[in-house]
C-alpha positions as CSV (number, residue, x, y, z in Angstrom):
1,X,-11.7,28.8,-5.3
2,X,-11.6,25.3,-3.1
3,X,-9.6,24.5,-0.3
4,X,-6.7,22.3,-1.1
5,X,-6.7,18.5,0.1
6,X,-3.1,17.1,-0.2
7,X,-3.3,13.0,0.7
8,X,-5.5,10.7,2.3
9,X,-4.4,8.0,4.9
10,X,-6.2,4.7,4.6
11,X,-6.8,2.8,7.6
12,X,-6.4,-1.1,7.3
13,X,-7.6,-3.3,9.8
14,X,-4.8,-6.0,9.6
15,X,-4.9,-9.4,11.6
16,X,-1.6,-8.5,13.2
17,X,-0.1,-5.2,13.2
18,X,3.2,-6.3,14.0
19,X,3.3,-8.3,11.0
20,X,2.2,-5.7,8.8
21,X,4.7,-2.8,10.4
22,X,7.3,-5.5,9.5
23,X,5.7,-5.8,5.7
24,X,5.2,-2.1,4.9
25,X,8.8,-1.5,6.7
26,X,11.3,-3.3,5.4
27,X,9.7,-4.7,1.8
28,X,8.2,-1.1,0.8
29,X,10.4,1.4,2.8
30,X,7.6,2.9,5.2
31,X,8.8,4.5,8.2
32,X,6.9,4.1,11.7
33,X,5.2,6.9,12.5
34,X,3.3,5.9,15.7
35,X,2.3,2.5,17.2
36,X,0.4,2.0,20.4
37,X,1.8,0.0,22.7
38,X,5.4,-0.4,21.9
39,X,5.1,-4.4,22.3
40,X,2.1,-6.1,20.3
41,X,0.8,-3.3,18.8
42,X,-3.3,-3.2,18.3
43,X,-2.5,0.6,16.3
44,X,0.6,1.9,14.2
45,X,0.8,4.3,11.9
46,X,3.2,3.8,9.0
47,X,4.8,6.5,6.3
48,X,7.0,7.3,3.1
49,X,6.8,11.1,1.7
50,X,2.7,12.2,2.1
51,X,1.7,9.0,2.3
52,X,0.3,7.5,5.8
53,X,-1.3,4.4,6.3
54,X,-3.2,3.2,9.8
55,X,-3.2,0.0,10.8
56,X,-5.1,-1.6,13.0
57,X,-6.7,-4.8,14.8
58,X,-9.2,-5.7,16.8
59,X,-10.1,-9.5,18.0
60,X,-14.1,-8.8,16.5
61,X,-12.6,-6.7,13.3
62,X,-11.2,-9.1,10.6
63,X,-9.2,-7.9,7.5
64,X,-11.7,-6.9,4.3
65,X,-9.8,-6.4,1.1
66,X,-12.0,-5.2,-1.9
67,X,-11.4,-8.2,-4.2
68,X,-12.8,-10.7,-1.6
69,X,-15.7,-8.9,-1.3
70,X,-16.2,-8.1,-5.2
71,X,-13.4,-9.5,-7.5
72,X,-13.6,-6.2,-10.2
73,X,-12.8,-4.0,-7.4
74,X,-9.1,-5.2,-7.0
75,X,-7.2,-1.9,-5.8
76,X,-7.4,-1.3,-1.7
77,X,-5.2,1.8,-2.6
78,X,-3.9,3.5,-5.4
79,X,-0.1,5.1,-5.2
80,X,0.5,7.9,-7.3
81,X,4.1,7.2,-8.1
82,X,6.2,9.6,-10.7
83,X,8.8,6.7,-11.5
84,X,7.3,3.4,-11.3
85,X,10.2,1.5,-12.6
86,X,12.5,3.1,-9.8
87,X,10.0,1.8,-7.2
88,X,9.8,-1.9,-8.5
89,X,13.6,-1.9,-9.1
90,X,13.7,-0.6,-5.1
91,X,10.8,-3.0,-4.0
92,X,12.8,-5.9,-5.3
93,X,15.8,-5.5,-3.7
94,X,14.0,-5.2,-0.5
95,X,12.9,-9.0,-1.4
96,X,9.3,-7.6,-2.2
97,X,6.8,-9.7,-4.2
98,X,4.7,-8.1,-7.3
99,X,1.2,-9.9,-7.7
100,X,1.3,-8.1,-11.0
101,X,4.7,-7.1,-12.3
102,X,5.2,-3.5,-13.8
103,X,3.7,-2.9,-17.3
104,X,0.5,-1.3,-18.3
105,X,-2.9,-2.0,-17.1
106,X,-6.3,-2.3,-19.2
107,X,-6.9,1.4,-17.6
108,X,-3.2,2.9,-19.5
109,X,-1.9,3.0,-16.2
110,X,2.0,2.3,-15.9
111,X,2.9,0.5,-12.9
112,X,2.4,-2.8,-10.7
113,X,0.5,-4.4,-7.6
114,X,1.9,-5.9,-4.4
115,X,-0.4,-7.5,-1.7
116,X,0.4,-7.3,1.8
117,X,0.0,-9.8,4.5
118,X,-3.7,-9.2,4.7
119,X,-4.5,-9.5,1.1
120,X,-4.6,-5.8,0.9
121,X,-3.8,-5.2,-2.9
122,X,-1.5,-1.8,-3.4
123,X,-1.0,-0.4,-7.0
124,X,2.2,1.9,-7.7
125,X,2.6,3.5,-10.7
126,X,1.0,6.6,-12.8
127,X,-1.1,7.0,-16.0
128,X,1.2,6.0,-19.5
129,X,2.9,9.1,-21.5
130,X,3.7,7.4,-24.3
131,X,7.2,7.9,-25.7
132,X,7.2,11.5,-28.5
């Protein structure tokens, strides 16, 4: 039996860590677990449930969302959620703007896309299971 891996934590290079913290906290309900330094941080960790994102800013590095390099590789992160409908409703209440609204994708996934301030595209969803 193989050892278990429970989660992954992507590291996004962002243009402004403070702006990214505000987006993930206020629009998507993440908690700020760490930031360095407290004022004008260059690094932060945000978390919601088992999902953690590392946010880093550097004068010499620039955000590199997948779709800006390869138009056919649009998602930077897939976040598996059991109830995309409820999460979409929560995000709507928080004022999040959807890149693609809740629906069924060509990959037969039920979910939606949100773009963060640096154009990283996050897909929140699950495989679509037709009603019996």
